[in-house]
NUTORMAR-734831 format. One record per residue (C-alpha): residue number from 1; x, z, y. Coordinates in Angstrom, 2 decimals, padded with zeros to 5 digits. Layout:
BEGIN
pos=NUM&x=X&z=Z&y=Y
...
! end
This chain:
BEGIN
pos=1&x=-000.13&z=000.02&y=-000.11
pos=2&x=001.20&z=-000.76&y=003.32
pos=3&x=-000.10&z=000.13&y=006.81
pos=4&x=-000.03&z=-000.61&y=010.80
pos=5&x=-000.77&z=001.75&y=012.91
pos=6&x=-000.70&z=001.30&y=016.37
pos=7&x=-001.23&z=003.91&y=019.11
pos=8&x=-004.36&z=003.05&y=021.48
pos=9&x=-002.77&z=004.20&y=024.53
pos=10&x=-001.30&z=001.25&y=026.15
pos=11&x=-000.63&z=-002.83&y=025.82
pos=12&x=-000.05&z=-004.32&y=022.42
pos=13&x=003.68&z=-005.32&y=022.36
pos=14&x=005.20&z=-008.45&y=020.27
pos=15&x=007.05&z=-005.44&y=018.93
pos=16&x=003.49&z=-004.06&y=017.72
pos=17&x=002.96&z=-007.43&y=016.60
pos=18&x=005.85&z=-007.75&y=014.98
pos=19&x=005.74&z=-004.65&y=012.79
pos=20&x=002.06&z=-005.37&y=011.87
pos=21&x=003.30&z=-008.92&y=010.69
pos=22&x=005.94&z=-008.06&y=008.47
pos=23&x=003.44&z=-005.52&y=006.80
pos=24&x=001.00&z=-008.22&y=006.23
pos=25&x=003.68&z=-010.73&y=004.96
pos=26&x=004.67&z=-007.76&y=002.28
pos=27&x=001.28&z=-007.14&y=001.44
pos=28&x=000.55&z=-010.46&y=000.71
pos=29&x=003.34&z=-011.47&y=-001.31
pos=30&x=002.72&z=-008.46&y=-003.31
pos=31&x=-000.96&z=-008.47&y=-003.58
pos=32&x=-000.96&z=-005.27&y=-001.86
pos=33&x=-003.40&z=-003.48&y=000.37
pos=34&x=-002.82&z=-003.97&y=003.82
pos=35&x=-004.40&z=-000.89&y=006.29
pos=36&x=-004.95&z=-000.64&y=009.90
pos=37&x=-004.39&z=002.94&y=010.99
pos=38&x=-005.62&z=003.71&y=014.93
pos=39&x=-003.16&z=006.60&y=015.78
pos=40&x=-005.93&z=008.07&y=018.36
pos=41&x=-004.74&z=012.00&y=017.82
pos=42&x=-003.41&z=012.36&y=021.29
pos=43&x=-007.03&z=012.08&y=022.83
pos=44&x=-005.49&z=012.55&y=026.36
pos=45&x=-003.22&z=009.58&y=026.23
pos=46&x=-006.01&z=007.25&y=024.39
pos=47&x=-007.45&z=004.36&y=026.14
pos=48&x=-010.88&z=003.88&y=025.58
pos=49&x=-011.62&z=000.16&y=024.00
pos=50&x=-008.26&z=-000.08&y=023.28
pos=51&x=-008.91&z=000.13&y=019.50
pos=52&x=-011.48&z=-002.86&y=019.62
pos=53&x=-008.60&z=-004.82&y=021.70
pos=54&x=-006.02&z=-004.07&y=018.97
pos=55&x=-008.31&z=-005.55&y=016.20
pos=56&x=-009.20&z=-008.52&y=018.19
pos=57&x=-005.88&z=-009.42&y=018.52
pos=58&x=-005.10&z=-008.71&y=015.01
pos=59&x=-008.32&z=-010.98&y=014.10
pos=60&x=-006.90&z=-013.51&y=016.32
pos=61&x=-003.42&z=-013.67&y=014.49
pos=62&x=-005.27&z=-013.85&y=011.27
pos=63&x=-004.00&z=-010.60&y=009.91
pos=64&x=-006.66&z=-009.77&y=007.84
pos=65&x=-006.51&z=-005.94&y=006.84
pos=66&x=-007.75&z=-004.35&y=003.63
pos=67&x=-009.33&z=-001.24&y=005.69
pos=68&x=-009.50&z=000.37&y=009.14
pos=69&x=-010.07&z=003.95&y=010.33
pos=70&x=-008.99&z=006.06&y=013.17
pos=71&x=-006.78&z=008.82&y=012.53
pos=72&x=-008.64&z=011.42&y=014.58
pos=73&x=-011.31&z=010.91&y=011.11
pos=74&x=-009.10&z=013.05&y=009.56
pos=75&x=-008.69&z=015.66&y=011.66
pos=76&x=-010.28&z=018.64&y=009.74
pos=77&x=-008.07&z=017.10&y=006.58
pos=78&x=-005.06&z=017.54&y=009.07
pos=79&x=-005.64&z=021.29&y=009.84
pos=80&x=-006.78&z=022.15&y=006.20
pos=81&x=-003.02&z=020.88&y=005.01
pos=82&x=-001.38&z=022.78&y=007.91
pos=83&x=-003.06&z=025.91&y=007.18
pos=84&x=-002.36&z=025.23&y=003.27
pos=85&x=001.35&z=025.47&y=004.13
pos=86&x=001.29&z=028.45&y=006.54
pos=87&x=-000.69&z=030.29&y=003.33
pos=88&x=002.38&z=028.97&y=000.91
pos=89&x=004.90&z=030.27&y=003.31
pos=90&x=006.37&z=026.83&y=004.27
pos=91&x=005.06&z=027.11&y=007.77
pos=92&x=004.83&z=029.97&y=010.44
pos=93&x=002.70&z=030.64&y=013.50
pos=94&x=004.53&z=030.64&y=016.51
pos=95&x=003.65&z=031.93&y=020.17
pos=96&x=006.91&z=030.56&y=022.05
pos=97&x=005.71&z=028.35&y=024.81
pos=98&x=006.61&z=025.24&y=026.42
pos=99&x=007.27&z=027.07&y=029.75
pos=100&x=009.43&z=029.83&y=028.24
pos=101&x=011.74&z=026.94&y=026.84
pos=102&x=011.73&z=024.94&y=030.15
pos=103&x=012.78&z=028.18&y=032.36
pos=104&x=015.74&z=028.67&y=029.79
pos=105&x=016.51&z=025.32&y=029.84
pos=106&x=016.02&z=024.05&y=032.99
pos=107&x=017.68&z=020.65&y=032.44
pos=108&x=016.11&z=019.85&y=028.79
pos=109&x=013.46&z=017.45&y=028.06
pos=110&x=010.22&z=019.15&y=026.76
pos=111&x=007.20&z=017.77&y=024.96
pos=112&x=004.74&z=019.75&y=023.39
pos=113&x=006.00&z=018.51&y=019.86
pos=114&x=009.92&z=018.93&y=019.83
pos=115&x=010.88&z=022.12&y=021.77
pos=116&x=012.28&z=024.90&y=019.66
pos=117&x=010.73&z=028.32&y=018.50
pos=118&x=012.77&z=030.55&y=020.90
pos=119&x=012.39&z=033.78&y=018.95
pos=120&x=011.81&z=035.35&y=015.27
pos=121&x=008.42&z=033.74&y=014.72
pos=122&x=009.45&z=032.72&y=011.29
pos=123&x=009.71&z=036.28&y=010.61
pos=124&x=005.83&z=037.04&y=011.11
pos=125&x=003.60&z=037.79&y=008.18
pos=126&x=001.35&z=034.88&y=007.86
pos=127&x=-001.62&z=037.87&y=008.49
pos=128&x=-000.25&z=037.23&y=012.34
pos=129&x=-002.52&z=033.93&y=012.10
pos=130&x=-005.89&z=035.82&y=011.55
pos=131&x=-005.04&z=038.47&y=014.60
pos=132&x=-004.02&z=035.55&y=016.83
pos=133&x=-006.98&z=034.11&y=016.55
pos=134&x=-008.90&z=036.66&y=017.15
pos=135&x=-007.25&z=037.68&y=020.26
pos=136&x=-007.21&z=034.03&y=021.57
pos=137&x=-003.69&z=034.17&y=022.33
pos=138&x=-002.17&z=030.32&y=022.64
pos=139&x=000.01&z=029.61&y=019.49
pos=140&x=001.17&z=026.52&y=017.42
pos=141&x=002.02&z=026.42&y=013.65
pos=142&x=005.60&z=025.15&y=012.61
pos=143&x=006.84&z=023.93&y=009.59
pos=144&x=009.88&z=025.52&y=008.39
pos=145&x=013.43&z=023.80&y=008.67
pos=146&x=014.30&z=021.97&y=005.77
pos=147&x=016.73&z=024.03&y=003.32
pos=148&x=018.71&z=020.26&y=002.49
pos=149&x=019.44&z=017.35&y=003.94
pos=150&x=016.97&z=014.53&y=003.97
pos=151&x=018.40&z=011.77&y=002.48
pos=152&x=016.73&z=008.61&y=001.99
pos=153&x=017.10&z=004.64&y=001.46
pos=154&x=016.54&z=002.24&y=004.07
pos=155&x=016.07&z=-001.54&y=002.91
pos=156&x=018.39&z=-002.60&y=005.54
pos=157&x=020.35&z=-000.06&y=006.22
pos=158&x=021.13&z=001.60&y=002.61
pos=159&x=021.44&z=005.19&y=002.60
pos=160&x=020.32&z=007.64&y=005.63
pos=161&x=021.41&z=011.14&y=005.70
pos=162&x=020.21&z=013.65&y=008.15
pos=163&x=021.65&z=017.33&y=008.39
pos=164&x=019.06&z=020.20&y=007.79
pos=165&x=021.09&z=021.67&y=010.54
pos=166&x=020.00&z=018.60&y=012.98
pos=167&x=016.43&z=019.50&y=012.56
pos=168&x=014.06&z=021.85&y=014.06
pos=169&x=011.02&z=023.73&y=012.83
pos=170&x=008.72&z=021.10&y=014.33
pos=171&x=005.19&z=022.05&y=015.44
pos=172&x=002.49&z=020.68&y=013.06
pos=173&x=-000.57&z=021.69&y=014.62
pos=174&x=-000.78&z=022.46&y=018.34
pos=175&x=-002.44&z=025.14&y=020.38
pos=176&x=-005.72&z=022.75&y=020.64
pos=177&x=-005.38&z=022.99&y=016.51
pos=178&x=-004.71&z=018.81&y=016.66
pos=179&x=-001.93&z=018.05&y=014.67
pos=180&x=001.45&z=016.40&y=015.56
pos=181&x=002.06&z=012.91&y=015.42
pos=182&x=004.69&z=013.39&y=012.83
pos=183&x=002.35&z=015.35&y=010.85
pos=184&x=-000.61&z=013.32&y=010.96
pos=185&x=001.19&z=010.20&y=010.09
pos=186&x=002.52&z=011.96&y=006.94
pos=187&x=-000.93&z=013.23&y=005.60
pos=188&x=-002.34&z=009.82&y=006.28
pos=189&x=000.22&z=008.31&y=004.39
pos=190&x=-000.43&z=010.71&y=001.23
pos=191&x=-004.20&z=010.23&y=001.46
pos=192&x=-004.06&z=006.29&y=001.87
pos=193&x=-001.55&z=006.06&y=-000.73
pos=194&x=001.09&z=004.22&y=001.53
pos=195&x=004.27&z=003.39&y=-000.77
pos=196&x=006.19&z=001.12&y=001.76
pos=197&x=006.48&z=002.18&y=005.36
pos=198&x=007.90&z=-001.17&y=007.91
pos=199&x=008.22&z=000.35&y=011.20
pos=200&x=010.35&z=-000.45&y=014.48
pos=201&x=013.80&z=002.06&y=015.03
pos=202&x=012.63&z=003.03&y=018.58
pos=203&x=012.36&z=006.50&y=016.74
pos=204&x=014.50&z=007.04&y=014.31
pos=205&x=014.08&z=010.89&y=013.88
pos=206&x=010.21&z=010.54&y=012.79
pos=207&x=011.12&z=009.48&y=009.39
pos=208&x=013.27&z=012.40&y=008.15
pos=209&x=010.54&z=014.78&y=009.54
pos=210&x=007.57&z=013.04&y=007.75
pos=211&x=009.78&z=013.10&y=004.48
pos=212&x=010.34&z=016.74&y=005.17
pos=213&x=006.45&z=017.01&y=005.86
pos=214&x=005.50&z=015.03&y=002.63
pos=215&x=007.99&z=017.61&y=000.26
pos=216&x=006.33&z=020.30&y=001.75
pos=217&x=002.89&z=018.82&y=000.69
pos=218&x=004.72&z=018.56&y=-002.76
pos=219&x=004.15&z=014.81&y=-002.60
pos=220&x=006.55&z=013.20&y=-004.87
pos=221&x=005.40&z=009.58&y=-005.12
pos=222&x=008.40&z=007.01&y=-004.22
pos=223&x=007.93&z=005.60&y=-000.67
pos=224&x=010.24&z=002.54&y=000.75
pos=225&x=011.11&z=002.55&y=004.34
pos=226&x=012.40&z=-000.33&y=006.34
pos=227&x=013.27&z=000.18&y=010.12
pos=228&x=012.94&z=-003.01&y=012.17
pos=229&x=015.87&z=-003.63&y=014.42
pos=230&x=014.86&z=-003.87&y=018.43
pos=231&x=014.63&z=-006.73&y=020.26
pos=232&x=017.15&z=-007.30&y=023.15
pos=233&x=017.95&z=-009.74&y=025.82
pos=234&x=020.51&z=-012.05&y=026.47
pos=235&x=022.46&z=-009.36&y=028.13
pos=236&x=022.60&z=-007.18&y=024.90
pos=237&x=019.83&z=-004.74&y=026.90
pos=238&x=016.98&z=-003.21&y=024.92
pos=239&x=013.89&z=-005.08&y=026.22
pos=240&x=011.23&z=-002.68&y=027.81
pos=241&x=007.71&z=-002.54&y=026.68
pos=242&x=006.91&z=-002.78&y=030.26
pos=243&x=008.75&z=-006.13&y=030.41
pos=244&x=005.96&z=-009.05&y=031.12
pos=245&x=007.48&z=-011.18&y=028.43
pos=246&x=006.90&z=-008.58&y=025.91
pos=247&x=003.44&z=-007.94&y=026.00
pos=248&x=000.93&z=-010.26&y=024.27
pos=249&x=-001.79&z=-009.98&y=026.92
pos=250&x=000.71&z=-011.84&y=029.30
pos=251&x=001.88&z=-014.07&y=026.51
pos=252&x=-002.05&z=-015.01&y=025.98
pos=253&x=-002.46&z=-015.49&y=029.83
pos=254&x=000.76&z=-017.65&y=030.27
pos=255&x=-000.81&z=-019.81&y=027.39
pos=256&x=001.13&z=-018.94&y=024.23
pos=257&x=-000.70&z=-019.92&y=021.13
pos=258&x=-001.02&z=-017.35&y=018.36
pos=259&x=000.89&z=-019.76&y=015.48
pos=260&x=003.67&z=-020.22&y=018.01
pos=261&x=004.52&z=-016.52&y=018.55
pos=262&x=004.04&z=-015.93&y=014.95
pos=263&x=006.31&z=-018.77&y=014.14
pos=264&x=009.20&z=-017.42&y=016.62
pos=265&x=008.83&z=-013.89&y=015.60
pos=266&x=009.17&z=-014.48&y=011.64
pos=267&x=012.25&z=-016.97&y=012.81
pos=268&x=013.74&z=-014.12&y=014.32
pos=269&x=013.56&z=-011.97&y=011.16
pos=270&x=014.15&z=-014.73&y=009.42
pos=271&x=017.24&z=-017.11&y=010.10
pos=272&x=017.51&z=-018.99&y=006.48
pos=273&x=014.02&z=-020.31&y=007.00
pos=274&x=013.64&z=-023.73&y=005.50
pos=275&x=012.38&z=-025.03&y=008.57
pos=276&x=012.25&z=-023.97&y=012.42
pos=277&x=008.23&z=-024.72&y=012.99
pos=278&x=005.95&z=-023.47&y=010.25
pos=279&x=002.55&z=-021.37&y=009.89
pos=280&x=001.79&z=-017.64&y=008.73
pos=281&x=000.71&z=-019.17&y=005.31
pos=282&x=003.64&z=-021.71&y=004.87
pos=283&x=005.99&z=-018.23&y=005.89
pos=284&x=004.40&z=-015.89&y=003.02
pos=285&x=005.82&z=-018.38&y=000.51
pos=286&x=009.52&z=-017.86&y=001.10
pos=287&x=009.77&z=-014.68&y=003.67
pos=288&x=012.21&z=-011.70&y=002.27
pos=289&x=012.04&z=-008.56&y=003.97
pos=290&x=015.62&z=-007.80&y=002.37
pos=291&x=017.22&z=-010.43&y=004.22
pos=292&x=016.00&z=-009.36&y=007.77
pos=293&x=018.97&z=-009.09&y=009.91
pos=294&x=019.63&z=-005.22&y=010.26
pos=295&x=020.87&z=-005.68&y=013.99
pos=296&x=019.28&z=-005.70&y=017.34
pos=297&x=017.67&z=-009.27&y=017.30
pos=298&x=017.55&z=-011.48&y=020.65
pos=299&x=014.08&z=-012.24&y=022.02
pos=300&x=014.50&z=-015.69&y=024.29
pos=301&x=011.23&z=-016.30&y=026.13
pos=302&x=012.48&z=-020.07&y=026.39
pos=303&x=013.10&z=-020.43&y=022.79
pos=304&x=009.67&z=-019.43&y=022.23
pos=305&x=008.15&z=-021.81&y=024.70
pos=306&x=010.10&z=-024.51&y=022.95
pos=307&x=008.14&z=-023.59&y=019.89
pos=308&x=004.95&z=-023.28&y=021.42
pos=309&x=005.46&z=-026.64&y=022.91
pos=310&x=005.57&z=-027.99&y=019.14
pos=311&x=002.69&z=-026.45&y=017.92
pos=312&x=000.68&z=-027.75&y=020.72
pos=313&x=002.04&z=-031.01&y=020.03
pos=314&x=000.84&z=-030.52&y=016.32
pos=315&x=-002.58&z=-029.40&y=017.17
pos=316&x=-005.33&z=-031.12&y=016.13
pos=317&x=-006.35&z=-033.06&y=019.29
pos=318&x=-009.95&z=-031.91&y=019.81
pos=319&x=-009.46&z=-028.54&y=019.26
pos=320&x=-006.48&z=-029.08&y=021.47
pos=321&x=-008.69&z=-030.20&y=024.05
pos=322&x=-011.22&z=-027.08&y=023.96
pos=323&x=-008.55&z=-025.14&y=025.49
pos=324&x=-009.04&z=-027.04&y=028.42
pos=325&x=-012.94&z=-026.79&y=028.51
pos=326&x=-013.97&z=-030.13&y=026.39
pos=327&x=-014.28&z=-031.48&y=022.94
pos=328&x=-012.89&z=-034.54&y=023.10
pos=329&x=-010.16&z=-035.70&y=020.97
pos=330&x=-008.82&z=-038.12&y=023.98
pos=331&x=-008.37&z=-035.22&y=026.11
pos=332&x=-006.26&z=-033.51&y=023.49
pos=333&x=-003.96&z=-036.73&y=023.31
pos=334&x=-003.64&z=-036.86&y=027.06
pos=335&x=-002.46&z=-033.28&y=027.42
pos=336&x=-000.04&z=-034.01&y=024.84
pos=337&x=001.19&z=-036.89&y=026.99
pos=338&x=002.79&z=-033.82&y=029.62
pos=339&x=004.38&z=-031.84&y=026.66
pos=340&x=007.57&z=-033.39&y=028.11
pos=341&x=007.51&z=-030.98&y=031.17
pos=342&x=005.13&z=-028.59&y=029.89
pos=343&x=005.20&z=-025.57&y=027.13
pos=344&x=002.01&z=-023.77&y=027.19
pos=345&x=-001.44&z=-023.78&y=027.80
pos=346&x=-001.43&z=-022.80&y=031.37
pos=347&x=001.20&z=-025.42&y=032.26
pos=348&x=-000.94&z=-028.07&y=030.47
pos=349&x=-004.40&z=-027.29&y=032.26
pos=350&x=-002.69&z=-027.36&y=035.68
pos=351&x=-002.06&z=-031.18&y=034.50
pos=352&x=-005.49&z=-031.61&y=033.34
pos=353&x=-007.31&z=-029.80&y=035.71
pos=354&x=-005.50&z=-031.92&y=038.57
pos=355&x=-006.70&z=-035.28&y=037.09
pos=356&x=-010.42&z=-033.74&y=036.76
pos=357&x=-010.38&z=-031.98&y=040.28
pos=358&x=-011.73&z=-033.63&y=043.57
pos=359&x=-008.46&z=-035.56&y=044.87
pos=360&x=-007.17&z=-035.16&y=048.08
pos=361&x=-007.79&z=-038.11&y=050.49
pos=362&x=-005.38&z=-036.97&y=053.05
pos=363&x=-001.58&z=-037.88&y=053.85
pos=364&x=000.66&z=-040.84&y=053.32
pos=365&x=-002.04&z=-043.10&y=051.07
pos=366&x=-005.20&z=-041.83&y=051.79
pos=367&x=-006.16&z=-044.90&y=053.23
pos=368&x=-004.86&z=-046.74&y=050.17
pos=369&x=-006.81&z=-044.19&y=048.05
pos=370&x=-010.25&z=-044.74&y=049.70
pos=371&x=-009.88&z=-048.37&y=049.25
pos=372&x=-009.27&z=-048.20&y=045.30
pos=373&x=-011.98&z=-045.55&y=045.02
pos=374&x=-014.39&z=-047.90&y=046.29
pos=375&x=-013.59&z=-050.59&y=044.08
pos=376&x=-013.20&z=-048.47&y=040.95
pos=377&x=-016.72&z=-047.04&y=041.78
pos=378&x=-018.13&z=-050.70&y=041.67
pos=379&x=-015.96&z=-051.96&y=039.19
pos=380&x=-016.33&z=-052.86&y=035.58
pos=381&x=-015.41&z=-050.90&y=032.74
pos=382&x=-011.83&z=-052.28&y=031.55
pos=383&x=-010.80&z=-051.08&y=028.10
pos=384&x=-007.38&z=-052.42&y=029.07
pos=385&x=-005.09&z=-050.69&y=031.47
pos=386&x=-003.66&z=-054.25&y=032.51
pos=387&x=-006.80&z=-055.76&y=033.07
pos=388&x=-007.86&z=-052.68&y=034.94
pos=389&x=-004.46&z=-052.62&y=037.43
pos=390&x=-004.86&z=-056.53&y=037.49
pos=391&x=-008.05&z=-056.18&y=039.16
pos=392&x=-007.13&z=-053.29&y=041.41
pos=393&x=-004.15&z=-055.23&y=042.42
pos=394&x=-006.21&z=-058.45&y=043.15
pos=395&x=-009.43&z=-057.02&y=044.89
pos=396&x=-007.41&z=-054.41&y=046.93
pos=397&x=-004.63&z=-056.64&y=048.20
pos=398&x=-002.01&z=-053.81&y=048.03
pos=399&x=001.35&z=-054.28&y=046.77
pos=400&x=004.49&z=-051.85&y=045.92
pos=401&x=004.48&z=-048.06&y=046.30
pos=402&x=001.11&z=-048.77&y=048.86
pos=403&x=-000.96&z=-049.73&y=045.33
pos=404&x=001.09&z=-047.67&y=043.00
pos=405&x=001.67&z=-044.15&y=044.43
pos=406&x=-002.05&z=-044.34&y=046.12
pos=407&x=-003.39&z=-045.06&y=042.50
pos=408&x=-001.37&z=-042.38&y=040.92
pos=409&x=-002.74&z=-039.74&y=043.23
pos=410&x=-006.41&z=-041.00&y=042.72
pos=411&x=-006.24&z=-040.90&y=039.33
pos=412&x=-003.85&z=-037.78&y=038.19
pos=413&x=-003.78&z=-036.12&y=041.46
pos=414&x=000.10&z=-035.94&y=041.25
pos=415&x=002.73&z=-038.14&y=042.76
pos=416&x=004.56&z=-038.22&y=039.23
pos=417&x=003.99&z=-038.00&y=035.70
pos=418&x=003.33&z=-040.01&y=032.42
pos=419&x=003.34&z=-043.61&y=032.77
pos=420&x=-000.59&z=-044.68&y=034.12
pos=421&x=-000.84&z=-047.21&y=031.27
pos=422&x=-000.53&z=-044.41&y=028.56
pos=423&x=-002.60&z=-042.01&y=030.44
pos=424&x=-005.57&z=-044.76&y=031.09
pos=425&x=-006.61&z=-045.03&y=027.32
pos=426&x=-008.01&z=-041.47&y=027.66
pos=427&x=-009.32&z=-041.24&y=030.64
pos=428&x=-010.99&z=-044.58&y=031.07
pos=429&x=-014.52&z=-042.98&y=030.05
pos=430&x=-013.90&z=-040.62&y=032.77
pos=431&x=-012.84&z=-043.17&y=035.42
pos=432&x=-015.88&z=-042.58&y=037.71
pos=433&x=-015.29&z=-038.89&y=037.82
pos=434&x=-011.62&z=-039.04&y=037.89
pos=435&x=-011.54&z=-041.41&y=040.61
pos=436&x=-013.36&z=-039.61&y=043.56
! end
């Protein structure tokens, strides 16, 4: 069983998509389950509607899941398991506060999950739990530190060892009785039977802590781990989640299509791919989880543009036309004429919109444009561009730039672009609308 556990606390990134994608691919190759788990335990950070947005994005990329659930649905189970650890003497109640720790460690960065116990709370009897509940005094429940080093095997990096001395007695249940991130994750992986965990390497401390939690809960099923390397820019700097090019919403807005985004992300993790341009179903046949690069990977938006261009070129003409508000294969073919200069749907839309927009009859060639507008509105239909051009040349009396510049502006709204002889076959049925 594999899982993708996004947090509904911000915009989905290409890093999130990559994690979902690799999990999905491996699940497909193994005929295994693929669970989507919405990590909404932290209600203060959860943004309403983001869970729905996440599912819509996964659907857009055709990443079909076996099941989906919100982590908050398991709150009672998380609490029950935390109390079980307390009763077994594997966890303890702690009354130390973040404020106390911050006062003693002014320069330390504190969060409600990682600040250490300051006193000898571990020595308190478990009966202290009942007293604290009755008194109303705030407390947390902590899992005792491991007595042995945490050792596991990463499919990319091999043996990973975290010394027991490097780990704190971490919070597993907060003062508001909600579980910590790692405790909820470990519990839900157990409950869901997750046997392969593929995630990014942004939080390397999470895995040993989650393994320690599973061990404390007597879970001994074999689990595979793989931490995907970070994305970096051309300068070797880790890409920030706030960078526009890293956000899926920005990529969609700019006109990158799902197939191209998937193609590029998989190409980064599979430089051995048999061809550069491919689709997700094709990748299922040859993708190898064991051959993912172990070092950071350069994310190049210009390379993504090139791949996006190729996917637009291969797209069905009629389907492509729907991206511009048409259902006409000729408009799809027209758009493809502009792929030498454009690489996204947004850039192509600018070209197509200019053709169908009301023309600007001002400027150097305004008079000539008006002349040809009148001629075209009263001309017969010409199936061949050369006949159309000959008719206008003869009837207008125009020559050279006065003719060709004016005609291009009238038909395309731009001073340059593909040959008019190539454009005309795809716009001739709209010529009366365009030339006005």
